[in-house]
N, C-alpha and C positions, 0 to 999 in steps of 0.2 A: 328734848321732849316736845312733842307736838301738842297743840291745843286740840280740844274736841272738834272745833270748827275745821281745823286743818285736816284732821283725820277723816271727817265727813267729806270734805272736798276731794281728798285723795281716793277715798272709796268710790265716790261718784265718777271720777275720771277713769279709774281702772275698770269699773263695771261697764261704763259706756264704751270703752275700747274693746271689751270682750264681745266678739260677734254673737255669742250665744245669748247674751242678755241685753244687747244694745237696744233693740226695739222695745223691750219691756221697760227699760229706763226712760226712753223717750216718751212712750205712752204714759208712764207713771208721772213724769214731769208735766206733760200737757194736762193730764187729769187733775193734778194738784193746782195748776193755774186756773182751771175752770171751776173747781169746787168752791163752794162758799166758805168752807172751813179751812183756815190757814193757820200757820203758827202765829202770825200777826194778822188780825182781821182787817179786811179791806176797807171797812168804814172809818178806820183811823186815818186822819188826813194825809200824812206823809209816809208814815212807817208802814201802813197797810199796803201801799203799792211798791214800797222799796224792796220788800222780800221777793215779790213777784218779778220786779225788774232785774234784781240780781240773779234770780233763777233763770230767767229768759236769757240774759247775757251769758251766763255760764253754759247753758244748753247750746246756744248758737256758737260760742267759741269752741266748745269741745266737738260738736258735730262737724264744724268746718275744719278743724284740725284732723279729724278722722278722714274726711274727704280728701284733704290735701295729701295726707299720707298714702291713701289708696291710689290717687292719681300719680304720685311720684313713684310708687312701687310698680305701677303698670308701665310707666315710662322706662324704668330700669330694666324690667323684665323684657320689654320690647326691644331695647337696645342690646341686651344680652343675647336674645334670639337672633337678631340680625348679625351680631358679631360671630356667632357660632356657625352661621350658614355661609359666610363669605369664605371664598377660597383664595388663598394667596397666589397670585400669578407673578411670574418672573418676567420682567420686561427688559429687553436689551436695548440700550440707547448708544448710538455711535455719535461721538462728538465731532463736529466739523468746524474747523477754524474759520472765523470771519475775517476777510481781508479788507 
């Protein structure tokens, strides 16, 4: 059984990885960081900034993972395209003994 916090984290990751909602999640996260109303208010000495720092680190980690996946998929597609266009050529080699 997952905790509510784990469920929220999984929802955030899955929604961010969906291209249809990705920019809405990023903009919503940035708006939350700028708004004066937080789950934990920013005027509390340590805890006020802690939720913002965790959210920023989560956003950066997930966006970077999405970018890494996109770059690796482009590399795989590019190598697949090159592999399909190459034509196998038969080369005949005659062996010559060295004296």
